[in-house]
C-alpha angles and dihedrals in degrees: 000000000000090000092051092051091046091053091050096052103033113099121228087241108078137199126207116244093254090055095051109104089184122036121206088260090053090052092050091050089050101042104039096057090044090054094046091048092051089045091054093048093050091043089061089054090053091048091049091053092043094051096041089052087075088063091061139269092282089061091047090050093048094049093045093051093048091045088059089052093045090049089065090064095036089056091047090053089046090050090053091049090047091053089052091046091056092051094044092046092052092050089050090050090052090046092237100145096172096056091038090059092043092052090049091055093048090050092056092047094051091046093052095048094046096046093047090054091050091048093054093049094049093046090051098046106023097125093047092048092051093049091047092052103035103024120203102347119167114299096244091049092051092050090052090049094052094048094048095045095050093053093041093054092065089063096056096095090047091051093049095046093046092049090052093049092045090050090054091052093045090051087059090049092246095131093145089071094057089044093056091045089051090053093055093043093050093048088054090049096048095046089047091050092052092050094044096049106030103028105030094027091218096147113198093007088052091068097034100059096050089053090052091050094046094048092049091050091052093049094052095047096046090050091052090050093048090060092063105119094206089071119102086245124014142176124261125187092234089060092051099052098049134071116218110191096204095050093043088049090054092051094044090045086071099027101050098056089042090047093048089049096047094037093053090045092054094041089055089051090052091047090049089053085070086063089050089051088062092067099061139251096302094059093041091051093044091050091049094050092043091053089059089057091042090055089050092049094046096050094090090063091041093052092047090050089060089050090053090057094053098041101039091038092056092044092052092044089055089050092240104140093168091056091047091055093045095050093045090058092043094049090047091056091048090049095050095046094046094043093055092052094043096048090049091052093050092050093050091049096045099083090050094048092046091064087074094056119098094227133118123268090248091054092047093051091051091049091056092051092050092049092051093052093045098046097050094054095036091057093049104036110024097071087064100031096045116016096037090049088060089053090054091048091050087058090051097257093130104134094059092052089048094051093046093048094049092049094045094046093053099035096044113017100039101033097042093042088062092044096046101034101040110017095040091033093229094139118198090350089065091050089051093052090050089054091053091049088054091055092049094054093047092048092055095047096045092048090050090050092051092049091051091060094221090127088070093070099067127101122200102173 
């Protein structure tokens, strides 16, 4: 069996053992904790939706709408962390510990400042933002949105700081540390959810406060760990209280295009949720529940995307273009093979899991249809449209991925969501098909870019 898997994932291009920066064992130690960590994070989202379903479909709808809004900022924080991870990984690859540690400190500082500003804006204008994005949704749904958003906003700095610290550890290949921390954080969250919803009967607030507590715990712990001087790179207070324009420019040179790309992508998702809101509570609730399963199904590609940053970043930092090309092909094969199996498993499990949700039969049937559409195209297209894009970014090719993503988001996701959902009256199914079309276009363009070799010409450090 091992030989069959090895034949499936090994590229035709080979590297001698002395040229291999990462052995197969190294890759397993990197990828498996990343996958388990992402699985745990998404599992909490599923549990949140499951538990809040007992507070009614208005609560489910409110949480799902705000989660789309929150995801805009979460992805911006992740983009910033990813930019820092590329820079730190390349310094590690070049064995420059001093600048690696300095870049890590600057990353945390920028993340804290940026996230605090976002928190203050959202706390000040939460009601106006929700009405702008979602219009006049049902009264109960809007009340749930406001409650959940206000509490969530307090966790933004914790999310940004944790993402930065986790990115530093992943850059070093120590993904088991973030995995264990994720386990503890998620246990806190789940227990808190159960108490908040079933014991205290706090509804939306009952799942929001435990998330705030868990995220704050993770941020504090990862910062303490990042100060350990025995790490390849580590935090020092002097690097946190200064602002070096050149280093910040390097980090933002990766983070800003990635942030624009991801921010626009998530804003479009939020805007498209206003289309979903036109089709009533059943479709809003079905879309919210389906997105929990979608997140679960997509996590294989997400986890592999993080692995691309570490591996390709270190290869490029070491100046080993041949190794970067080899590992890109190898990681792509692993991503495709694992994504097909994982998406199939999630689809088969979905009808069984849905029996535990307190939703109507009509909502449950629509959820299954949405999961089927998503999982088929996610397995086939996302390894190239998502994971490979991270490989290109790790090499410094960030503007191309940004331009492609902006074009694809507008030309496919927005335009065809309107055509399918409204003109063809397909509702949330039409929005889902437009999303898959977006992935397909990105996959083609990113693969063509990789084959052209132009990504090899960029220099980050």
